[in-house]
C-alpha positions as CSV (number, residue, x, y, z in Angstrom):
1,X,11.6,46.3,-47.3
2,X,9.1,43.7,-46.2
3,X,10.2,40.9,-44.0
4,X,8.5,37.5,-43.5
5,X,6.1,37.5,-40.6
6,X,7.2,35.4,-37.7
7,X,4.8,33.0,-35.9
8,X,4.6,35.5,-33.0
9,X,3.5,38.4,-35.3
10,X,1.0,36.1,-37.1
11,X,-0.4,35.1,-33.7
12,X,-0.8,38.8,-32.7
13,X,-2.4,39.6,-36.0
14,X,-5.0,36.8,-35.7
15,X,-5.7,37.9,-32.2
16,X,-6.4,41.5,-33.2
17,X,-8.6,40.3,-36.0
18,X,-10.5,37.8,-33.7
19,X,-9.6,34.9,-35.9
20,X,-9.2,31.4,-34.6
21,X,-5.6,30.4,-33.8
22,X,-3.9,27.0,-34.3
23,X,-4.0,24.9,-31.2
24,X,-0.5,25.1,-29.6
25,X,-0.5,21.6,-28.0
26,X,1.6,19.0,-29.6
27,X,-0.7,16.9,-31.9
28,X,1.9,14.1,-31.9
29,X,1.7,13.7,-28.1
30,X,1.1,10.2,-26.8
31,X,-2.6,9.3,-26.7
32,X,-4.5,10.0,-23.5
33,X,-7.4,8.2,-22.0
34,X,-10.7,10.0,-22.4
35,X,-12.8,11.0,-19.4
36,X,-16.5,10.8,-20.0
37,X,-19.4,12.2,-18.1
38,X,-19.6,14.3,-14.9
39,X,-21.8,12.2,-12.7
40,X,-22.6,9.7,-15.4
41,X,-21.3,6.7,-17.4
42,X,-19.0,6.4,-20.4
43,X,-17.5,3.7,-22.6
44,X,-13.9,3.3,-23.7
45,X,-14.7,3.3,-27.4
46,X,-12.7,3.2,-30.6
47,X,-11.7,6.2,-32.6
48,X,-14.4,7.6,-34.8
49,X,-14.3,7.1,-38.6
50,X,-14.1,9.9,-41.0
51,X,-17.5,11.5,-41.6
52,X,-19.1,11.1,-45.0
53,X,-21.6,13.3,-46.7
54,X,-25.1,12.0,-46.2
55,X,-28.4,13.0,-47.6
56,X,-31.1,14.4,-45.3
57,X,-33.2,11.3,-45.3
58,X,-30.2,9.2,-44.4
59,X,-29.3,11.6,-41.6
60,X,-32.9,11.3,-40.3
61,X,-32.7,7.5,-40.4
62,X,-29.3,7.5,-38.6
63,X,-30.6,9.9,-35.9
64,X,-33.7,7.7,-35.3
65,X,-31.8,4.5,-35.2
66,X,-28.9,5.7,-33.1
67,X,-31.1,7.2,-30.4
68,X,-32.9,4.0,-29.8
69,X,-29.8,1.8,-29.4
70,X,-29.0,0.8,-25.8
71,X,-26.0,2.6,-24.3
72,X,-24.9,0.0,-21.9
73,X,-24.0,-3.3,-23.4
74,X,-22.9,-5.7,-20.7
75,X,-22.1,-8.4,-23.2
76,X,-19.4,-6.3,-24.8
77,X,-16.1,-7.1,-23.1
78,X,-14.3,-4.4,-24.9
79,X,-16.4,-1.5,-23.4
80,X,-15.9,-0.4,-19.8
81,X,-18.1,2.0,-18.0
82,X,-17.4,4.0,-14.9
83,X,-19.0,6.8,-12.9
84,X,-17.1,10.1,-12.4
85,X,-18.5,11.3,-9.1
86,X,-15.8,14.0,-8.5
87,X,-17.4,17.4,-8.2
88,X,-15.0,20.0,-9.6
89,X,-17.7,22.7,-9.9
90,X,-17.3,26.0,-7.9
91,X,-18.9,26.1,-4.5
92,X,-19.2,29.9,-4.2
93,X,-22.7,31.4,-4.1
94,X,-22.2,33.9,-6.8
95,X,-23.9,34.7,-10.1
96,X,-22.1,35.0,-13.4
97,X,-20.8,33.2,-16.4
98,X,-17.2,32.5,-15.4
99,X,-15.7,29.4,-13.9
100,X,-15.5,31.0,-10.5
101,X,-19.3,31.6,-10.2
102,X,-21.4,28.9,-8.6
103,X,-24.7,29.9,-10.4
104,X,-24.7,30.3,-14.1
105,X,-26.6,33.5,-15.0
106,X,-25.9,36.1,-17.6
107,X,-26.2,39.4,-15.7
108,X,-24.4,41.7,-18.2
109,X,-27.2,42.0,-20.7
110,X,-30.1,44.2,-19.5
111,X,-32.0,43.7,-22.7
112,X,-31.9,39.9,-22.3
113,X,-33.0,40.1,-18.7
114,X,-36.0,42.2,-19.6
115,X,-37.0,39.9,-22.4
116,X,-36.7,36.8,-20.1
117,X,-39.0,38.6,-17.6
118,X,-41.5,39.3,-20.5
119,X,-41.7,35.6,-21.1
120,X,-42.8,35.0,-17.5
121,X,-45.3,37.9,-17.6
122,X,-46.9,36.7,-20.8
123,X,-47.0,33.0,-19.7
124,X,-48.5,34.1,-16.3
125,X,-51.0,36.3,-18.0
126,X,-52.2,33.4,-20.2
127,X,-52.5,31.0,-17.3
128,X,-54.5,33.5,-15.2
129,X,-56.8,34.1,-18.1
130,X,-57.5,30.4,-18.5
131,X,-58.0,30.1,-14.8
132,X,-60.5,33.0,-14.7
133,X,-62.4,31.5,-17.7
134,X,-62.7,28.2,-15.8
135,X,-63.8,30.0,-12.6
136,X,-66.7,31.7,-14.5
137,X,-67.7,28.5,-16.3
138,X,-66.5,29.5,-19.7
139,X,-64.3,26.5,-20.1
140,X,-64.0,23.2,-18.3
141,X,-61.9,23.2,-15.1
142,X,-59.9,20.2,-16.3
143,X,-58.8,22.1,-19.4
144,X,-57.7,25.0,-17.3
145,X,-55.8,22.6,-15.1
146,X,-54.1,21.0,-18.0
147,X,-53.1,24.4,-19.4
148,X,-51.7,25.5,-16.0
149,X,-49.6,22.3,-15.8
150,X,-48.2,22.9,-19.3
151,X,-47.4,26.5,-18.5
152,X,-45.6,25.4,-15.3
153,X,-43.5,22.9,-17.3
154,X,-42.7,25.6,-19.9
155,X,-41.6,28.1,-17.2
156,X,-39.6,25.4,-15.5
157,X,-37.8,24.6,-18.8
158,X,-37.2,28.4,-19.2
159,X,-35.5,28.6,-15.8
160,X,-33.4,25.5,-16.6
161,X,-32.4,27.0,-19.9
162,X,-31.4,30.3,-18.4
163,X,-29.6,28.9,-15.3
164,X,-27.8,25.9,-17.0
165,X,-24.3,26.1,-18.2
166,X,-24.8,25.8,-22.0
167,X,-21.4,24.1,-22.4
168,X,-18.8,26.8,-21.6
169,X,-15.3,25.7,-22.4
170,X,-13.0,26.0,-19.3
171,X,-9.5,27.5,-19.6
172,X,-8.1,24.0,-18.8
173,X,-9.9,22.3,-21.8
174,X,-7.8,20.0,-24.0
175,X,-8.6,18.0,-27.1
176,X,-9.8,14.4,-26.6
177,X,-7.7,11.4,-27.7
178,X,-10.1,10.9,-30.6
179,X,-9.6,14.4,-31.8
180,X,-5.8,14.2,-31.6
181,X,-5.9,11.1,-33.9
182,X,-8.3,12.5,-36.4
183,X,-6.1,13.5,-39.3
184,X,-8.7,15.7,-41.1
185,X,-9.6,17.7,-37.9
186,X,-7.9,21.0,-37.4
187,X,-7.5,21.9,-33.8
188,X,-7.7,25.6,-33.0
189,X,-7.7,28.1,-30.1
190,X,-10.1,31.0,-29.4
191,X,-8.4,34.3,-29.9
192,X,-10.6,35.8,-27.1
193,X,-10.5,33.1,-24.5
194,X,-7.0,31.9,-25.3
195,X,-8.2,28.3,-24.8
196,X,-8.8,25.3,-26.9
197,X,-11.8,25.7,-29.2
198,X,-13.8,22.5,-29.7
199,X,-15.3,21.8,-33.1
200,X,-18.7,23.5,-33.7
201,X,-18.1,25.8,-30.7
202,X,-18.3,29.6,-31.0
203,X,-17.3,32.5,-28.8
204,X,-20.3,34.5,-27.5
205,X,-19.6,38.1,-27.0
206,X,-22.5,38.5,-24.6
207,X,-21.6,35.6,-22.3
208,X,-17.9,36.2,-23.0
209,X,-17.3,32.5,-23.2
210,X,-16.8,29.8,-25.8
211,X,-19.8,27.6,-25.9
212,X,-19.6,23.9,-27.1
213,X,-21.9,23.1,-30.0
214,X,-23.4,26.6,-29.8
215,X,-26.5,27.1,-31.8
216,X,-27.2,30.8,-31.0
217,X,-27.6,33.2,-28.2
218,X,-31.3,33.5,-27.3
219,X,-32.3,36.9,-25.7
220,X,-35.6,35.4,-24.6
221,X,-33.6,32.9,-22.4
222,X,-30.9,35.4,-21.6
223,X,-28.4,32.7,-22.3
224,X,-26.7,30.8,-25.1
225,X,-28.1,27.6,-26.5
226,X,-25.5,24.9,-26.6
227,X,-24.8,21.3,-25.8
228,X,-25.5,21.7,-22.1
229,X,-29.0,23.2,-22.2
230,X,-30.4,22.2,-25.6
231,X,-32.8,19.7,-24.0
232,X,-34.4,22.4,-21.8
233,X,-34.7,24.8,-24.8
234,X,-36.4,22.1,-26.9
235,X,-38.8,21.3,-24.2
236,X,-39.6,24.9,-23.7
237,X,-40.4,25.3,-27.3
238,X,-42.6,22.2,-27.3
239,X,-44.6,23.1,-24.2
240,X,-45.1,26.7,-25.4
241,X,-46.3,25.4,-28.8
242,X,-48.7,23.0,-27.1
243,X,-50.0,25.9,-24.9
244,X,-50.6,28.1,-27.9
245,X,-52.4,25.4,-29.8
246,X,-54.5,24.5,-26.8
247,X,-55.6,28.1,-26.3
248,X,-56.4,28.7,-30.0
249,X,-58.4,25.5,-30.2
250,X,-60.3,26.3,-27.0
251,X,-61.2,29.8,-28.2
252,X,-62.1,28.6,-31.7
253,X,-64.4,26.0,-30.3
254,X,-66.0,28.4,-28.0
255,X,-66.6,31.0,-30.7
256,X,-67.8,28.7,-33.5
257,X,-69.4,25.7,-31.9
258,X,-70.6,26.6,-28.4
259,X,-74.0,28.2,-28.2
260,X,-74.7,27.8,-24.5
261,X,-75.1,30.7,-22.1
262,X,-71.9,29.7,-20.2
263,X,-69.9,30.2,-23.3
264,X,-70.7,34.0,-23.4
265,X,-67.8,35.8,-21.8
266,X,-68.1,39.0,-19.8
267,X,-66.8,42.3,-21.2
268,X,-63.5,42.1,-19.3
269,X,-63.0,38.4,-20.2
270,X,-63.7,39.1,-23.8
271,X,-60.9,41.7,-23.9
272,X,-58.5,39.4,-22.1
273,X,-59.3,36.6,-24.5
274,X,-58.7,38.8,-27.5
275,X,-55.3,39.8,-26.3
276,X,-54.5,36.2,-25.4
277,X,-55.6,35.1,-28.9
278,X,-53.1,37.5,-30.5
279,X,-50.3,36.3,-28.1
280,X,-51.1,32.7,-28.9
281,X,-51.0,33.3,-32.6
282,X,-47.6,35.0,-32.3
283,X,-46.3,32.3,-30.0
284,X,-47.5,29.5,-32.3
285,X,-45.8,31.1,-35.3
286,X,-42.5,31.8,-33.5
287,X,-42.2,28.4,-31.7
288,X,-43.2,26.6,-34.9
289,X,-40.3,28.2,-36.8
290,X,-37.9,27.7,-34.0
291,X,-38.8,24.0,-33.6
292,X,-38.2,23.5,-37.4
293,X,-34.9,25.3,-37.0
294,X,-33.8,23.2,-34.1
295,X,-35.0,20.0,-35.8
296,X,-33.0,20.8,-38.9
297,X,-29.9,21.4,-36.8
298,X,-30.4,18.0,-35.1
299,X,-30.9,16.1,-38.3
300,X,-28.0,17.8,-40.2
301,X,-25.6,18.4,-37.3
302,X,-25.3,22.0,-38.4
303,X,-26.2,24.7,-35.9
304,X,-27.7,28.1,-36.7
305,X,-24.4,30.0,-36.7
306,X,-22.6,27.3,-38.7
307,X,-25.5,27.2,-41.2
308,X,-25.3,30.9,-41.8
309,X,-21.6,30.8,-42.3
310,X,-21.9,27.9,-44.8
311,X,-24.7,29.7,-46.7
312,X,-22.5,32.8,-46.9
313,X,-19.7,30.8,-48.4
314,X,-21.9,28.5,-50.5
315,X,-20.6,25.3,-48.7
316,X,-23.8,23.8,-47.5
317,X,-23.8,21.2,-50.2
318,X,-20.3,20.0,-49.1
319,X,-21.2,19.7,-45.4
320,X,-20.1,16.4,-43.8
321,X,-21.4,16.8,-40.3
322,X,-23.2,13.9,-38.7
323,X,-26.7,14.2,-37.2
324,X,-26.8,14.7,-33.5
325,X,-28.0,11.5,-31.6
326,X,-30.9,12.2,-29.3
327,X,-28.9,10.7,-26.5
328,X,-26.5,13.6,-26.8
329,X,-29.4,16.0,-26.2
330,X,-31.8,14.2,-23.8
331,X,-29.2,11.9,-22.2
332,X,-29.4,8.1,-21.6
333,X,-32.4,8.2,-19.4
334,X,-35.6,6.4,-20.5
335,X,-37.6,8.2,-23.0
336,X,-40.4,9.1,-20.5
337,X,-37.8,11.1,-18.5
338,X,-37.0,13.2,-21.6
339,X,-40.2,15.3,-21.1
340,X,-39.2,16.5,-17.6
341,X,-36.9,19.5,-17.1
342,X,-34.1,17.4,-15.5
343,X,-30.4,17.6,-16.4
344,X,-29.5,15.0,-19.0
345,X,-26.9,12.3,-18.1
346,X,-24.8,11.9,-21.2
347,X,-23.4,8.5,-22.1
348,X,-20.1,10.2,-23.3
349,X,-19.6,13.6,-21.8
350,X,-16.3,14.5,-23.5
351,X,-17.7,13.5,-26.9
352,X,-20.8,15.6,-26.4
353,X,-18.9,18.7,-25.2
354,X,-16.0,18.2,-27.6
355,X,-13.2,18.6,-25.0
356,X,-11.7,17.1,-21.9
357,X,-9.7,18.5,-19.0
358,X,-6.4,17.3,-17.5
359,X,-8.2,16.7,-14.1
360,X,-10.7,14.3,-15.7
361,X,-8.0,12.6,-17.7
362,X,-5.9,12.1,-14.6
363,X,-8.8,10.6,-12.7
364,X,-9.4,8.2,-15.5
365,X,-5.7,7.4,-15.7
366,X,-5.7,6.5,-12.0
367,X,-8.9,4.5,-12.4
368,X,-7.5,2.6,-15.3
369,X,-4.3,1.9,-13.4
370,X,-6.3,0.7,-10.4
371,X,-8.3,-1.7,-12.6
372,X,-5.1,-3.1,-14.1
373,X,-3.4,-3.6,-10.7
374,X,-6.5,-5.0,-8.9
375,X,-9.0,-6.6,-11.3
376,X,-11.5,-7.3,-8.6
377,X,-11.8,-3.5,-7.9
378,X,-11.7,-2.5,-11.5
379,X,-14.3,-0.7,-13.6
380,X,-17.8,-2.0,-13.8
381,X,-18.6,-3.6,-17.0
């Protein structure tokens, strides 16, 4: 005779099948204050409205208009901003992907490590080839210098993408106040991490962590691409694309339009240029497709994994995700800082990551109480 399954049995079945579990925290708990950005600023804003289905041109317009709006409005008396300078990151000099490791680096995927090294070898090969061409007079020195700078920026972005926490959800993660009051939002837990699973996050079996706003796991970076390192990944694609276009235009001009004696390469340089031409064509095609993929995800708010799931279930037409503001990717720094491989300072850290922590909530509670008791020492507006 079959008996009704108890909540405990249902929980164990979902865990064995690696299905998401309902979040166990009380959704009717009193609202908590939100903590915002680690080392940054954040407003006390109203709860978000329910998302509506928008066309792609409308999402493009919203993304462009939102990213250009100022993030600090000193004339708005209802918004308060503060800086969370508390450093709760681990201080140990260890390498890994857990919360105890001080340096984020995936060291459990040998194939990813090899592919990341291949990127450095190929980029270094192309830079040396251009330098050798400039030394022999085949191309202008200024062009080789420009290519070397672009290569250095691309490799710097590659390092930042590989060594930056992509948005790993800590075991102490809890929903934000806005998520608790959003009626149509189902809060869930990861069956592998046994922690709160923010919306649009996924569990990576290689990194063995849940990653906020995870797009995919990139073996060329040996890391996941998520909310924390999307800026560095985008910059790497852009700089690599510019390098490939620069090399192809240089070799094409040299082959078709240059008739001077200096444009004739030696036998060794000719073979190096031929190999580099093939590499540049491959890099151009690959980075072009990836840039289009990332751009589509930004405009629609649907990452690669979510898009594949929606296509498998034929639910792409019913998607209600909002476009990702550029400030949630590049931070609130001026636009000319966006092109440098520096860590972004998000205007609303919890909103970008999709979770908060009791420690941050407690610090904000104390700060709010202090501002109420002593207005002269309150939050900066």
